[in-house]
C-alpha positions, 0 to 999 in steps of 0.5 A: 965317861962315867955317868951318875946313878940317877933317874928322870923325874916324871914331870921332866919326861919328854912329851909327845902328843899326836895330832895333825900333819903339822908338828910343833917342836918345843925346846925348854930352857937352862935347868928347865925341862918339858914340864915348862911346856906342859900346859902349852903343849896340850893346848897346841895339840888340842888346836890340831898340831902334833907336839914334841917336847924333848928333854935336853941332856942333863936336865930333869935328872940330877945335878951330877948329870947336868954337869957332864952335859954340854952345849953340843949335847943340847943342840944335838938333841934339839936337831934330832927331835926336829929330824924325828918330827919331820919324819911324821909331819909335813911341816914342823914349826919351832917354839923355844923358851929362854935357852930353848929360844936360843937353840930355836934361833940356831935351828931356824937359821939352818932348817928354816921352819915355816913358823918360829916362836921365841919366848924370852930367848936369852940372846942377852941376859941381865947377869954380866958375869955370864961373859966371865964363865969361860974363866970362872968354870975353872974355879967352881962348877956350882955355887949354892944359892940362898932362899930359893922358893919351895914347892908342894909338888915333890917333882918340882921340889926335887928339881929345885933342890938339884938345879935351882938351888945353885948357880952353875958357872961351868954350865953357864959357860956352855949356855954362853957358847949358844948365846954367842952362836945365836947372835951370829945366826939371827941374820940368816933367819927367814921363818915367820917369827913371833918374838915374845918378851915378858915385862917382869923378866928378871933374867932376860932384858927387853933388848934381847927381844928387840935384838932378835926382832931387828936382826932377823931377815923374816918378812913376817915378824911380830914383837909381843910383850906381856906386861904381867909375866915373868921369865917362864912365859909358858907357865906364868900368870898370863900362860893362857894368853901367851898360849893363845898368841902362840896358837894364832901365830902357828895357824897364821891368824 
């Protein structure tokens, strides 16, 4: 396999913050990176937890690198990060955003972490074409998008140009594999689970959160909806309140 010449954007570097004996693994989403959890990770660490935010393969580097990454790569990295954090922490909780929420569901169904938090977990999406991506990927690997928002931060602007300025049928087909696996996995989950959704999410419908909440086996579970937030709950207008809710759940309050 040939690898492209590129480098990781500084904003996308993995985050590790040492804290107490309980750890929290954060898993970012599709075309996202650890920067999506920068605020929340620091606050959770400040609350006494050891924090790990790995960078999933193909993310935060360049589009060519993204195209050679797979669902198996993303899942493997998340499990490896969980194993590593478990080596230094007595208990490890898991928080996942969007595709990271999907991965968190799969991980929780097998590892049974004490606490699980899903943020806009993409078990379902508004775009029905996701079901066609296993076929569409043979016709196009990526397609330009128009009028994507520009950013002042040079690292974030780079990510926009490399990732968010395109649709990725080939990689969306990999995401779809994880979505289907997560749907099958939810009935095995027994972790105390906080399911968080955003009313203004334009990517993941409310039925995704309802599906998770209604199908997990957890005795302790809660569905929380933030009325003003968009898809990236950890980094949107209500990020402070979202973070407080996450910390309270992790602490059992």
